[in-house]
C-alpha positions in Angstrom: -5.8 11.3 -6.8 -4.3 13.7 -9.2 -3.4 14.3 -12.9 -0.6 12.0 -14.1 1.2 11.3 -17.4 2.7 7.8 -17.5 5.4 7.1 -20.2 7.5 4.3 -21.5 9.6 3.6 -24.6 13.1 3.3 -26.0 15.4 5.6 -28.1 15.4 4.7 -31.8 19.2 5.2 -31.7 20.8 5.0 -28.2 24.0 6.7 -29.6 22.0 10.0 -29.9 21.4 10.3 -26.2 23.5 13.5 -26.0 21.3 15.0 -28.7 18.2 14.1 -26.7 19.5 15.8 -23.6 20.5 18.9 -25.6 17.0 19.0 -27.2 15.3 18.7 -23.8 17.4 21.6 -22.4 16.4 23.7 -25.4 12.8 23.0 -24.8 13.0 23.6 -21.1 14.7 27.0 -21.6 12.0 28.0 -24.0 9.2 27.4 -21.4 11.1 28.7 -18.4 12.0 25.4 -16.8 15.4 24.3 -15.5 17.4 21.1 -16.1 20.1 19.1 -14.4 22.1 16.2 -15.7 21.7 12.9 -13.7 23.7 9.7 -13.4 23.1 6.7 -11.2 25.0 3.4 -10.9 23.0 0.3 -10.2 24.5 -3.0 -9.2 22.6 -6.2 -8.2 20.0 -8.5 -9.6 16.7 -7.7 -11.4 13.5 -9.4 -10.1 11.4 -7.6 -12.7 13.2 -6.3 -15.9 12.4 -3.1 -17.7 11.2 -5.2 -20.7 8.7 -7.0 -18.4 7.5 -3.7 -16.9 7.0 -2.1 -20.3 5.2 -5.2 -21.9 1.5 -4.2 -22.5 0.6 -7.9 -22.6 2.7 -9.6 -19.9 3.0 -13.4 -20.1 0.9 -15.5 -17.7 2.4 -16.1 -14.2 5.2 -18.7 -14.2 4.4 -22.0 -12.6 6.3 -22.8 -9.4 9.3 -25.0 -9.7 9.2 -28.2 -7.6 12.0 -26.8 -5.5 10.2 -23.5 -4.8 8.2 -23.0 -1.7 4.9 -21.1 -1.5 5.0 -17.7 0.1 4.5 -18.0 3.9 1.2 -16.5 5.2 1.6 -12.8 5.7 5.0 -12.7 4.0 6.1 -9.3 3.0 3.1 -7.6 4.6 3.4 -4.2 6.1 0.1 -2.4 7.0 -2.2 -2.8 4.0 0.6 -3.0 1.4 2.0 -6.4 0.3 5.0 -6.7 -2.0 6.2 -10.2 -2.8 9.2 -11.2 -4.9 11.0 -14.5 -5.3 14.5 -15.5 -6.4 13.9 -18.7 -8.3 16.4 -21.5 -7.7 16.3 -22.9 -11.2 16.0 -19.6 -13.0 18.2 -17.0 -11.2 17.5 -13.3 -12.0 19.7 -11.5 -14.4 22.5 -9.4 -13.1 22.2 -5.6 -13.2 25.5 -3.7 -13.4 25.4 -0.4 -15.4 25.4 3.4 -15.1 22.1 5.0 -16.0 22.1 8.5 -17.6 19.3 11.0 -17.4 18.1 14.6 -17.2 16.0 16.1 -14.5 13.5 18.7 -15.8 12.3 21.0 -13.1 9.0 22.8 -13.7 7.8 25.9 -12.0 4.6 24.8 -10.4 4.7 20.9 -10.4 7.4 18.4 -9.4 8.8 18.0 -12.9 10.1 14.8 -14.4 13.2 12.6 -14.5 14.0 11.0 -17.9 16.4 8.2 -17.2 17.8 5.8 -19.8 19.8 2.5 -19.5 22.6 1.4 -21.9 20.1 0.3 -24.6 18.3 3.6 -24.6 15.2 2.4 -22.7 13.5 4.7 -20.3 13.8 3.0 -16.9 13.1 3.4 -13.2 14.3 0.9 -10.6 13.0 0.3 -7.1 15.3 -1.4 -4.5 13.3 -4.0 -2.6 14.2 -4.7 1.1 15.4 -8.2 1.6 12.4 -9.0 3.9 10.1 -8.8 0.9 12.1 -11.4 -1.1 12.0 -15.1 -0.8 15.4 -16.8 -1.3 17.1 -13.5 -1.3 20.8 -13.6 -2.4 23.0 -12.6 0.6 24.8 -9.2 0.4 23.1 -8.4 -2.9 20.7 -5.6 -4.0 17.5 -6.7 -5.5 15.7 -4.4 -8.0 12.4 -4.3 -9.8 11.6 -2.0 -12.7 8.4 -0.1 -12.2 6.2 2.5 -13.9 7.4 6.0 -14.9 5.2 9.0 -14.5 5.0 12.7 -14.0 2.5 14.5 -11.8 1.0 17.7 -13.1 -1.8 18.4 -10.6 -2.6 22.0 -10.3 -1.2 23.4 -13.5 -3.0 23.2 -16.9 0.0 25.0 -18.7 2.6 22.6 -17.3 0.5 19.6 -18.3 0.3 21.0 -21.8 4.1 21.7 -21.8 4.8 18.1 -20.6 2.7 16.7 -23.5 4.6 19.0 -25.9 7.9 17.8 -24.6 6.8 14.1 -25.1 5.5 15.0 -28.6 8.9 16.4 -29.4 10.7 13.3 -28.1 8.4 10.9 -30.0 8.7 12.8 -33.2 12.5 13.2 -33.1 14.0 10.4 -31.1 11.5 7.8 -29.8 9.0 6.6 -32.4 7.7 3.9 -30.0 7.1 6.3 -27.0 3.9 5.3 -25.3 1.9 7.9 -23.2 -1.0 7.3 -20.9 -2.6 10.5 -19.7 -5.4 10.2 -17.2 -6.9 13.5 -18.2 -7.3 12.4 -21.8 -5.5 15.4 -23.1 -2.7 13.4 -24.8 -5.2 11.6 -27.1 -7.9 14.2 -27.5 -6.1 17.6 -27.1 -9.2 18.9 -25.5 -8.1 22.0 -23.5 -11.6 22.5 -21.9 -11.6 18.9 -20.6 -8.1 19.3 -19.3 -9.0 22.4 -17.4 -12.0 20.7 -15.9 -10.0 17.6 -14.8 -7.3 19.8 -13.2 -9.9 21.8 -11.3 -11.6 18.6 -10.0 -8.3 16.8 -9.1 -6.7 19.9 -7.6 -9.8 20.7 -5.4 -10.0 17.1 -4.2 -6.3 17.1 -3.3 -6.6 20.3 -1.4 -9.7 19.1 0.4 -8.2 15.8 1.5 -5.1 17.5 2.8 -7.2 19.6 5.1 -8.4 17.4 8.1 -11.4 19.7 8.6 -12.5 19.5 5.0 -12.1 15.8 4.9 -14.3 15.4 8.0 -17.0 17.5 6.4 -16.8 15.4 3.2 -17.1 12.1 5.1 -20.1 13.4 7.0 -21.8 14.8 3.9 -21.5 11.4 2.3 -23.4 9.9 5.2 -20.6 7.7 6.3 -20.7 8.8 9.9 -23.3 10.5 12.1 -23.3 14.3 12.1 -22.3 14.5 15.7 -19.4 12.0 15.3 -15.8 12.9 15.1 -13.7 11.5 12.3 -10.6 9.7 13.7 -7.5 9.6 11.4 -6.9 6.2 9.9 -3.8 4.6 11.2 -1.5 1.8 10.0 -3.0 -0.4 12.7 -6.4 0.1 11.3 -5.2 -1.0 7.9 -3.6 -4.1 9.3 -6.7 -5.1 11.3 -8.6 -8.0 9.6 -12.0 -7.1 8.3 -15.0 -8.7 10.0 -16.6 -11.6 8.1 -20.1 -10.9 6.7 -22.8 -13.1 8.0 -24.9 -14.8 5.3 -28.6 -14.1 5.4 -30.6 -16.9 6.9 -32.9 -18.7 4.5 -36.6 -18.6 5.2 -37.9 -21.8 6.6 
């Protein structure tokens, strides 16, 4: 739970990336934030490309090649989380070999945001997958997937507004196709009262769930356990345990 701004897009002109960083620094200084230049070199293969991650209407799942094997039962499963990726024999993944450039924007009250661009000017974020999650993994090779980019602003109305102002500026000056998804609705509606209400709700819920005593009271108040029962913390073993099958109601004779 929390308030998040998801973002994706590409620079209209990748050659202006230094202007983008200078503009972000200027904005950050004006609102009392700090910045730091960022570089990262990535080398390996891409299971999911940035273009696929950014596509609002992804193509239907690709049919298996005759040479491909189905995922083994329980493959890639750790606790309640399952990640599956496959290196296809007939359609090998594209190579990834480039230096990413970015700028870290550090806010005062929230984690801030990393704006990272590849050589084509696209905002990117890559996750390196462990080989045990990949079928037909290429030996001695790093396997990446592109995944969603976001910034968390839980707990600060002002910094949520400033982040939206920063994205407004980027969209107007450098990224006409910048797409923003704001779970508070502020980006689309600019309703400050609604933003304050969402921040209060999400911030209170986050603080409550981080306090074991408050979480126990919440669960009991919801009637999920008897008043005299103690709430035991959920462990990874609980998540991995198979759920009991429901019995179907017997039909009247």
